[in-house]
Biotite code that builds the C-alpha atoms (Angstrom):
import biotite.structure as struc

atoms = struc.array([
    struc.Atom([-6.114, 21.679, -17.372], chain_id="A", res_id=1, res_name="MET", atom_name="CA", element="C"),
    struc.Atom([-4.149, 22.053, -14.007], chain_id="A", res_id=2, res_name="PHE", atom_name="CA", element="C"),
    struc.Atom([-3.750, 25.734, -14.342], chain_id="A", res_id=3, res_name="ARG", atom_name="CA", element="C"),
    struc.Atom([-4.561, 27.714, -11.233], chain_id="A", res_id=4, res_name="GLN", atom_name="CA", element="C"),
    struc.Atom([-5.010, 31.571, -11.399], chain_id="A", res_id=5, res_name="THR", atom_name="CA", element="C"),
    struc.Atom([-4.556, 32.033, -7.694], chain_id="A", res_id=6, res_name="HIS", atom_name="CA", element="C"),
    struc.Atom([-2.166, 30.537, -5.093], chain_id="A", res_id=7, res_name="PHE", atom_name="CA", element="C"),
    struc.Atom([-3.831, 31.475, -2.099], chain_id="A", res_id=8, res_name="GLY", atom_name="CA", element="C"),
    struc.Atom([-2.861, 31.441, 1.571], chain_id="A", res_id=9, res_name="PHE", atom_name="CA", element="C"),
    struc.Atom([-0.128, 28.775, 1.969], chain_id="A", res_id=10, res_name="ASP", atom_name="CA", element="C"),
    struc.Atom([-0.872, 26.799, 5.065], chain_id="A", res_id=11, res_name="TRP", atom_name="CA", element="C"),
    struc.Atom([1.974, 24.393, 4.467], chain_id="A", res_id=12, res_name="GLY", atom_name="CA", element="C"),
    struc.Atom([4.487, 27.278, 4.778], chain_id="A", res_id=13, res_name="GLU", atom_name="CA", element="C"),
    struc.Atom([2.670, 28.659, 7.823], chain_id="A", res_id=14, res_name="LEU", atom_name="CA", element="C"),
    struc.Atom([3.175, 25.389, 9.645], chain_id="A", res_id=15, res_name="PHE", atom_name="CA", element="C"),
    struc.Atom([6.715, 24.955, 8.395], chain_id="A", res_id=16, res_name="THR", atom_name="CA", element="C"),
    struc.Atom([7.545, 28.483, 9.650], chain_id="A", res_id=17, res_name="GLY", atom_name="CA", element="C"),
    struc.Atom([5.915, 27.773, 13.148], chain_id="A", res_id=18, res_name="VAL", atom_name="CA", element="C"),
    struc.Atom([7.842, 24.591, 13.368], chain_id="A", res_id=19, res_name="ALA", atom_name="CA", element="C"),
    struc.Atom([11.133, 26.049, 12.465], chain_id="A", res_id=20, res_name="LEU", atom_name="CA", element="C"),
    struc.Atom([10.555, 28.824, 15.078], chain_id="A", res_id=21, res_name="ILE", atom_name="CA", element="C"),
    struc.Atom([9.819, 26.325, 17.706], chain_id="A", res_id=22, res_name="ILE", atom_name="CA", element="C"),
    struc.Atom([12.949, 24.430, 16.828], chain_id="A", res_id=23, res_name="ALA", atom_name="CA", element="C"),
    struc.Atom([14.994, 27.385, 17.029], chain_id="A", res_id=24, res_name="GLY", atom_name="CA", element="C"),
    struc.Atom([13.627, 28.386, 20.513], chain_id="A", res_id=25, res_name="ILE", atom_name="CA", element="C"),
    struc.Atom([14.019, 24.887, 21.667], chain_id="A", res_id=26, res_name="VAL", atom_name="CA", element="C"),
    struc.Atom([17.676, 24.862, 20.365], chain_id="A", res_id=27, res_name="VAL", atom_name="CA", element="C"),
    struc.Atom([18.487, 28.094, 22.359], chain_id="A", res_id=28, res_name="LEU", atom_name="CA", element="C"),
    struc.Atom([16.954, 26.762, 25.538], chain_id="A", res_id=29, res_name="HIS", atom_name="CA", element="C"),
    struc.Atom([18.564, 23.412, 25.387], chain_id="A", res_id=30, res_name="HIS", atom_name="CA", element="C"),
    struc.Atom([22.007, 23.758, 23.901], chain_id="A", res_id=31, res_name="PRO", atom_name="CA", element="C"),
    struc.Atom([23.324, 20.737, 25.686], chain_id="A", res_id=32, res_name="GLY", atom_name="CA", element="C"),
    struc.Atom([20.643, 18.488, 24.318], chain_id="A", res_id=33, res_name="ALA", atom_name="CA", element="C"),
    struc.Atom([21.102, 20.023, 20.828], chain_id="A", res_id=34, res_name="THR", atom_name="CA", element="C"),
    struc.Atom([24.812, 19.318, 20.951], chain_id="A", res_id=35, res_name="MET", atom_name="CA", element="C"),
    struc.Atom([24.306, 15.787, 22.043], chain_id="A", res_id=36, res_name="ALA", atom_name="CA", element="C"),
    struc.Atom([21.764, 15.239, 19.338], chain_id="A", res_id=37, res_name="ALA", atom_name="CA", element="C"),
    struc.Atom([23.919, 16.566, 16.624], chain_id="A", res_id=38, res_name="LEU", atom_name="CA", element="C"),
    struc.Atom([26.851, 14.412, 17.997], chain_id="A", res_id=39, res_name="THR", atom_name="CA", element="C"),
    struc.Atom([24.515, 11.460, 17.869], chain_id="A", res_id=40, res_name="PHE", atom_name="CA", element="C"),
    struc.Atom([23.425, 12.185, 14.290], chain_id="A", res_id=41, res_name="LEU", atom_name="CA", element="C"),
    struc.Atom([26.992, 12.625, 13.270], chain_id="A", res_id=42, res_name="PHE", atom_name="CA", element="C"),
    struc.Atom([27.851, 9.320, 14.891], chain_id="A", res_id=43, res_name="ALA", atom_name="CA", element="C"),
    struc.Atom([25.071, 7.623, 12.986], chain_id="A", res_id=44, res_name="LEU", atom_name="CA", element="C"),
    struc.Atom([25.949, 9.037, 9.663], chain_id="A", res_id=45, res_name="VAL", atom_name="CA", element="C"),
    struc.Atom([29.688, 8.197, 10.110], chain_id="A", res_id=46, res_name="ALA", atom_name="CA", element="C"),
    struc.Atom([28.659, 4.539, 10.845], chain_id="A", res_id=47, res_name="ILE", atom_name="CA", element="C"),
    struc.Atom([26.292, 4.489, 7.910], chain_id="A", res_id=48, res_name="ILE", atom_name="CA", element="C"),
    struc.Atom([28.948, 5.932, 5.709], chain_id="A", res_id=49, res_name="ARG", atom_name="CA", element="C"),
    struc.Atom([31.579, 3.448, 6.794], chain_id="A", res_id=50, res_name="GLY", atom_name="CA", element="C"),
    struc.Atom([29.265, 0.504, 6.213], chain_id="A", res_id=51, res_name="ILE", atom_name="CA", element="C"),
    struc.Atom([28.360, 1.860, 2.806], chain_id="A", res_id=52, res_name="ALA", atom_name="CA", element="C"),
    struc.Atom([32.005, 2.322, 1.849], chain_id="A", res_id=53, res_name="THR", atom_name="CA", element="C"),
    struc.Atom([32.968, -1.155, 3.172], chain_id="A", res_id=54, res_name="LEU", atom_name="CA", element="C"),
    struc.Atom([29.980, -2.814, 1.114], chain_id="A", res_id=55, res_name="ALA", atom_name="CA", element="C"),
    struc.Atom([31.061, -1.333, -2.105], chain_id="A", res_id=56, res_name="SER", atom_name="CA", element="C"),
    struc.Atom([34.729, -2.048, -1.477], chain_id="A", res_id=57, res_name="PHE", atom_name="CA", element="C"),
    struc.Atom([35.108, -5.179, -3.467], chain_id="A", res_id=58, res_name="SER", atom_name="CA", element="C"),
    struc.Atom([33.492, -3.585, -6.569], chain_id="A", res_id=59, res_name="ARG", atom_name="CA", element="C"),
    struc.Atom([35.555, -0.423, -6.250], chain_id="A", res_id=60, res_name="LEU", atom_name="CA", element="C"),
    struc.Atom([38.694, -2.684, -5.974], chain_id="A", res_id=61, res_name="ARG", atom_name="CA", element="C"),
    struc.Atom([37.736, -4.453, -9.157], chain_id="A", res_id=62, res_name="ALA", atom_name="CA", element="C"),
    struc.Atom([37.291, -1.090, -10.891], chain_id="A", res_id=63, res_name="LEU", atom_name="CA", element="C"),
    struc.Atom([40.144, 0.959, -9.632], chain_id="A", res_id=64, res_name="THR", atom_name="CA", element="C"),
    struc.Atom([42.783, -1.642, -8.260], chain_id="A", res_id=65, res_name="GLY", atom_name="CA", element="C"),
    struc.Atom([45.538, -0.678, -6.062], chain_id="A", res_id=66, res_name="GLY", atom_name="CA", element="C"),
    struc.Atom([44.414, 2.645, -4.417], chain_id="A", res_id=67, res_name="LEU", atom_name="CA", element="C"),
    struc.Atom([41.090, 1.064, -3.208], chain_id="A", res_id=68, res_name="SER", atom_name="CA", element="C"),
    struc.Atom([42.750, 0.317, 0.113], chain_id="A", res_id=69, res_name="TRP", atom_name="CA", element="C"),
    struc.Atom([42.349, 4.023, 0.978], chain_id="A", res_id=70, res_name="VAL", atom_name="CA", element="C"),
    struc.Atom([38.527, 3.722, 0.800], chain_id="A", res_id=71, res_name="SER", atom_name="CA", element="C"),
    struc.Atom([38.655, 0.489, 2.901], chain_id="A", res_id=72, res_name="LEU", atom_name="CA", element="C"),
    struc.Atom([40.679, 2.449, 5.551], chain_id="A", res_id=73, res_name="VAL", atom_name="CA", element="C"),
    struc.Atom([38.300, 5.432, 5.485], chain_id="A", res_id=74, res_name="ALA", atom_name="CA", element="C"),
    struc.Atom([35.281, 3.107, 5.720], chain_id="A", res_id=75, res_name="GLY", atom_name="CA", element="C"),
    struc.Atom([36.815, 1.356, 8.897], chain_id="A", res_id=76, res_name="VAL", atom_name="CA", element="C"),
    struc.Atom([37.889, 4.869, 10.410], chain_id="A", res_id=77, res_name="LEU", atom_name="CA", element="C"),
    struc.Atom([34.134, 6.167, 9.688], chain_id="A", res_id=78, res_name="ASP", atom_name="CA", element="C"),
    struc.Atom([32.730, 3.083, 11.621], chain_id="A", res_id=79, res_name="ILE", atom_name="CA", element="C"),
    struc.Atom([35.201, 3.517, 14.694], chain_id="A", res_id=80, res_name="LEU", atom_name="CA", element="C"),
    struc.Atom([34.643, 7.196, 14.835], chain_id="A", res_id=81, res_name="LEU", atom_name="CA", element="C"),
    struc.Atom([30.821, 6.833, 14.834], chain_id="A", res_id=82, res_name="GLY", atom_name="CA", element="C"),
    struc.Atom([31.112, 4.212, 17.497], chain_id="A", res_id=83, res_name="ILE", atom_name="CA", element="C"),
    struc.Atom([33.617, 6.264, 19.845], chain_id="A", res_id=84, res_name="VAL", atom_name="CA", element="C"),
    struc.Atom([31.016, 9.206, 19.303], chain_id="A", res_id=85, res_name="PHE", atom_name="CA", element="C"),
    struc.Atom([27.992, 7.080, 20.286], chain_id="A", res_id=86, res_name="LEU", atom_name="CA", element="C"),
    struc.Atom([29.842, 6.030, 23.510], chain_id="A", res_id=87, res_name="PHE", atom_name="CA", element="C"),
    struc.Atom([31.342, 9.195, 24.385], chain_id="A", res_id=88, res_name="ASP", atom_name="CA", element="C"),
    struc.Atom([28.968, 12.091, 23.333], chain_id="A", res_id=89, res_name="LEU", atom_name="CA", element="C"),
    struc.Atom([31.233, 14.588, 25.142], chain_id="A", res_id=90, res_name="GLN", atom_name="CA", element="C"),
    struc.Atom([34.166, 13.826, 23.078], chain_id="A", res_id=91, res_name="ALA", atom_name="CA", element="C"),
    struc.Atom([32.048, 13.955, 20.011], chain_id="A", res_id=92, res_name="GLY", atom_name="CA", element="C"),
    struc.Atom([30.575, 17.304, 20.771], chain_id="A", res_id=93, res_name="ALA", atom_name="CA", element="C"),
    struc.Atom([34.117, 18.676, 21.330], chain_id="A", res_id=94, res_name="ILE", atom_name="CA", element="C"),
    struc.Atom([35.254, 17.294, 18.119], chain_id="A", res_id=95, res_name="THR", atom_name="CA", element="C"),
    struc.Atom([32.341, 18.979, 16.299], chain_id="A", res_id=96, res_name="LEU", atom_name="CA", element="C"),
    struc.Atom([33.216, 22.175, 18.010], chain_id="A", res_id=97, res_name="ALA", atom_name="CA", element="C"),
    struc.Atom([36.811, 21.909, 16.775], chain_id="A", res_id=98, res_name="TYR", atom_name="CA", element="C"),
    struc.Atom([35.587, 21.110, 13.140], chain_id="A", res_id=99, res_name="LEU", atom_name="CA", element="C"),
    struc.Atom([33.336, 24.171, 13.302], chain_id="A", res_id=100, res_name="PHE", atom_name="CA", element="C"),
    struc.Atom([36.131, 26.325, 14.469], chain_id="A", res_id=101, res_name="ALA", atom_name="CA", element="C"),
    struc.Atom([38.607, 24.851, 11.905], chain_id="A", res_id=102, res_name="ILE", atom_name="CA", element="C"),
    struc.Atom([36.081, 25.514, 9.122], chain_id="A", res_id=103, res_name="TRP", atom_name="CA", element="C"),
    struc.Atom([35.796, 29.192, 10.126], chain_id="A", res_id=104, res_name="PHE", atom_name="CA", element="C"),
    struc.Atom([39.607, 29.413, 10.252], chain_id="A", res_id=105, res_name="LEU", atom_name="CA", element="C"),
    struc.Atom([40.034, 27.928, 6.648], chain_id="A", res_id=106, res_name="ILE", atom_name="CA", element="C"),
    struc.Atom([37.265, 30.276, 5.408], chain_id="A", res_id=107, res_name="ASP", atom_name="CA", element="C"),
    struc.Atom([38.906, 33.073, 6.959], chain_id="A", res_id=108, res_name="SER", atom_name="CA", element="C"),
    struc.Atom([42.481, 32.271, 5.637], chain_id="A", res_id=109, res_name="VAL", atom_name="CA", element="C"),
    struc.Atom([40.986, 31.881, 2.209], chain_id="A", res_id=110, res_name="ALA", atom_name="CA", element="C"),
    struc.Atom([39.428, 35.284, 2.385], chain_id="A", res_id=111, res_name="GLY", atom_name="CA", element="C"),
    struc.Atom([42.669, 36.846, 3.488], chain_id="A", res_id=112, res_name="LEU", atom_name="CA", element="C"),
    struc.Atom([44.549, 35.052, 0.758], chain_id="A", res_id=113, res_name="ILE", atom_name="CA", element="C"),
    struc.Atom([42.079, 36.385, -1.870], chain_id="A", res_id=114, res_name="ASN", atom_name="CA", element="C"),
    struc.Atom([41.648, 39.912, -0.543], chain_id="A", res_id=115, res_name="ALA", atom_name="CA", element="C"),
    struc.Atom([43.664, 41.218, -3.194], chain_id="A", res_id=116, res_name="GLY", atom_name="CA", element="C"),
    struc.Atom([40.944, 41.411, -5.736], chain_id="A", res_id=117, res_name="HIS", atom_name="CA", element="C"),
    struc.Atom([39.105, 44.003, -3.544], chain_id="A", res_id=118, res_name="MET", atom_name="CA", element="C"),
    struc.Atom([41.823, 46.626, -4.648], chain_id="A", res_id=119, res_name="ARG", atom_name="CA", element="C"),
    struc.Atom([40.035, 47.209, -7.761], chain_id="A", res_id=120, res_name="SER", atom_name="CA", element="C"),
    struc.Atom([37.054, 48.223, -5.762], chain_id="A", res_id=121, res_name="ALA", atom_name="CA", element="C"),
    struc.Atom([38.812, 50.724, -3.881], chain_id="A", res_id=122, res_name="GLY", atom_name="CA", element="C"),
    struc.Atom([41.471, 51.169, -1.146], chain_id="A", res_id=123, res_name="THR", atom_name="CA", element="C"),
    struc.Atom([38.911, 51.642, 1.461], chain_id="A", res_id=124, res_name="GLY", atom_name="CA", element="C"),
    struc.Atom([37.120, 48.276, 0.500], chain_id="A", res_id=125, res_name="TRP", atom_name="CA", element="C"),
    struc.Atom([40.489, 46.428, 0.314], chain_id="A", res_id=126, res_name="PHE", atom_name="CA", element="C"),
    struc.Atom([41.463, 47.597, 3.854], chain_id="A", res_id=127, res_name="ILE", atom_name="CA", element="C"),
    struc.Atom([38.063, 46.762, 5.310], chain_id="A", res_id=128, res_name="LEU", atom_name="CA", element="C"),
    struc.Atom([38.176, 43.518, 3.853], chain_id="A", res_id=129, res_name="THR", atom_name="CA", element="C"),
    struc.Atom([41.838, 42.800, 5.240], chain_id="A", res_id=130, res_name="LEU", atom_name="CA", element="C"),
    struc.Atom([40.808, 43.983, 8.723], chain_id="A", res_id=131, res_name="VAL", atom_name="CA", element="C"),
    struc.Atom([37.633, 41.909, 8.780], chain_id="A", res_id=132, res_name="LEU", atom_name="CA", element="C"),
    struc.Atom([39.528, 38.729, 7.460], chain_id="A", res_id=133, res_name="ASP", atom_name="CA", element="C"),
    struc.Atom([42.335, 39.404, 10.158], chain_id="A", res_id=134, res_name="VAL", atom_name="CA", element="C"),
    struc.Atom([39.608, 39.752, 12.776], chain_id="A", res_id=135, res_name="PHE", atom_name="CA", element="C"),
    struc.Atom([38.084, 36.497, 11.547], chain_id="A", res_id=136, res_name="ALA", atom_name="CA", element="C"),
    struc.Atom([41.252, 34.661, 11.672], chain_id="A", res_id=137, res_name="VAL", atom_name="CA", element="C"),
    struc.Atom([41.860, 35.792, 15.224], chain_id="A", res_id=138, res_name="ILE", atom_name="CA", element="C"),
    struc.Atom([38.328, 34.686, 16.352], chain_id="A", res_id=139, res_name="VAL", atom_name="CA", element="C"),
    struc.Atom([38.740, 31.407, 14.722], chain_id="A", res_id=140, res_name="SER", atom_name="CA", element="C"),
    struc.Atom([41.762, 30.841, 16.498], chain_id="A", res_id=141, res_name="LEU", atom_name="CA", element="C"),
    struc.Atom([40.153, 31.642, 19.813], chain_id="A", res_id=142, res_name="LEU", atom_name="CA", element="C"),
    struc.Atom([37.394, 29.168, 18.923], chain_id="A", res_id=143, res_name="LEU", atom_name="CA", element="C"),
    struc.Atom([39.899, 26.489, 18.463], chain_id="A", res_id=144, res_name="ILE", atom_name="CA", element="C"),
    struc.Atom([41.483, 27.416, 21.955], chain_id="A", res_id=145, res_name="MET", atom_name="CA", element="C"),
    struc.Atom([38.023, 27.361, 23.495], chain_id="A", res_id=146, res_name="GLN", atom_name="CA", element="C"),
    struc.Atom([35.851, 24.686, 21.944], chain_id="A", res_id=147, res_name="PRO", atom_name="CA", element="C"),
    struc.Atom([33.033, 25.156, 24.358], chain_id="A", res_id=148, res_name="VAL", atom_name="CA", element="C"),
    struc.Atom([32.681, 28.799, 22.971], chain_id="A", res_id=149, res_name="VAL", atom_name="CA", element="C"),
    struc.Atom([32.684, 27.187, 19.395], chain_id="A", res_id=150, res_name="ALA", atom_name="CA", element="C"),
    struc.Atom([30.015, 24.705, 20.442], chain_id="A", res_id=151, res_name="ALA", atom_name="CA", element="C"),
    struc.Atom([27.942, 27.542, 21.865], chain_id="A", res_id=152, res_name="VAL", atom_name="CA", element="C"),
    struc.Atom([28.472, 29.583, 18.693], chain_id="A", res_id=153, res_name="GLY", atom_name="CA", element="C"),
    struc.Atom([27.344, 26.580, 16.512], chain_id="A", res_id=154, res_name="MET", atom_name="CA", element="C"),
    struc.Atom([24.311, 26.227, 18.627], chain_id="A", res_id=155, res_name="ILE", atom_name="CA", element="C"),
    struc.Atom([23.442, 30.030, 18.431], chain_id="A", res_id=156, res_name="VAL", atom_name="CA", element="C"),
    struc.Atom([23.799, 29.877, 14.603], chain_id="A", res_id=157, res_name="LEU", atom_name="CA", element="C"),
    struc.Atom([21.788, 26.812, 14.207], chain_id="A", res_id=158, res_name="LEU", atom_name="CA", element="C"),
    struc.Atom([19.037, 28.632, 16.189], chain_id="A", res_id=159, res_name="ALA", atom_name="CA", element="C"),
    struc.Atom([19.291, 31.644, 14.255], chain_id="A", res_id=160, res_name="ALA", atom_name="CA", element="C"),
    struc.Atom([19.012, 29.777, 11.017], chain_id="A", res_id=161, res_name="ASP", atom_name="CA", element="C"),
    struc.Atom([15.749, 28.004, 12.217], chain_id="A", res_id=162, res_name="PHE", atom_name="CA", element="C"),
    struc.Atom([14.430, 31.467, 13.398], chain_id="A", res_id=163, res_name="LEU", atom_name="CA", element="C"),
    struc.Atom([15.254, 33.040, 10.147], chain_id="A", res_id=164, res_name="ILE", atom_name="CA", element="C"),
    struc.Atom([13.831, 30.302, 7.946], chain_id="A", res_id=165, res_name="LEU", atom_name="CA", element="C"),
    struc.Atom([10.834, 30.033, 10.037], chain_id="A", res_id=166, res_name="GLY", atom_name="CA", element="C"),
    struc.Atom([10.076, 33.732, 9.741], chain_id="A", res_id=167, res_name="LEU", atom_name="CA", element="C"),
    struc.Atom([10.648, 33.638, 5.954], chain_id="A", res_id=168, res_name="ASN", atom_name="CA", element="C"),
    struc.Atom([8.305, 30.751, 5.557], chain_id="A", res_id=169, res_name="ALA", atom_name="CA", element="C"),
    struc.Atom([5.476, 32.511, 7.501], chain_id="A", res_id=170, res_name="ILE", atom_name="CA", element="C"),
    struc.Atom([6.170, 35.553, 5.399], chain_id="A", res_id=171, res_name="LEU", atom_name="CA", element="C"),
    struc.Atom([5.856, 33.660, 2.212], chain_id="A", res_id=172, res_name="VAL", atom_name="CA", element="C"),
    struc.Atom([2.568, 31.985, 3.556], chain_id="A", res_id=173, res_name="ALA", atom_name="CA", element="C"),
    struc.Atom([0.981, 35.458, 3.656], chain_id="A", res_id=174, res_name="PHE", atom_name="CA", element="C"),
    struc.Atom([2.584, 36.815, 0.678], chain_id="A", res_id=175, res_name="ALA", atom_name="CA", element="C"),
    struc.Atom([1.239, 34.073, -1.463], chain_id="A", res_id=176, res_name="ARG", atom_name="CA", element="C"),
    struc.Atom([-2.219, 35.317, -0.672], chain_id="A", res_id=177, res_name="ARG", atom_name="CA", element="C"),
    struc.Atom([-1.458, 38.050, -3.212], chain_id="A", res_id=178, res_name="GLN", atom_name="CA", element="C"),
    struc.Atom([-0.396, 35.691, -6.038], chain_id="A", res_id=179, res_name="ILE", atom_name="CA", element="C"),
])
């Protein structure tokens, strides 16, 4: 009954792709505003998360008992962190940059720790993996020492993701003419 035999050109994907590309260009041209917006969003999410945690605390305490106080503390800290970020966007931006750098460091160290399995692929692959993981650890440590660079890197990656997703959506829109 609802079976279509032809998909046709996908205007929704085209508009989505154009919007994502525009977003990527705007992010690249306004990195400070982008970082402020990300910090603001993070602050709002932290406050909402804290309120939600506090709202469910009594039910959690009734179900779990003694250790529910950890959630109470986490909820209060979420709210406080969100409020601090709202009133000091610069501190929030630097914190996000540090989190970005620490995330890279954790992934890099995990890759280094687990590189041993690459021996079965060959010595060359194992050595290449080790070198790249060591390089990634060094870059991560440099990002931690230079949070502004980490913030810029985060903005560039966000813009690149928008641009790539936008280009892909446009390609899908045209490719669906063939389906």
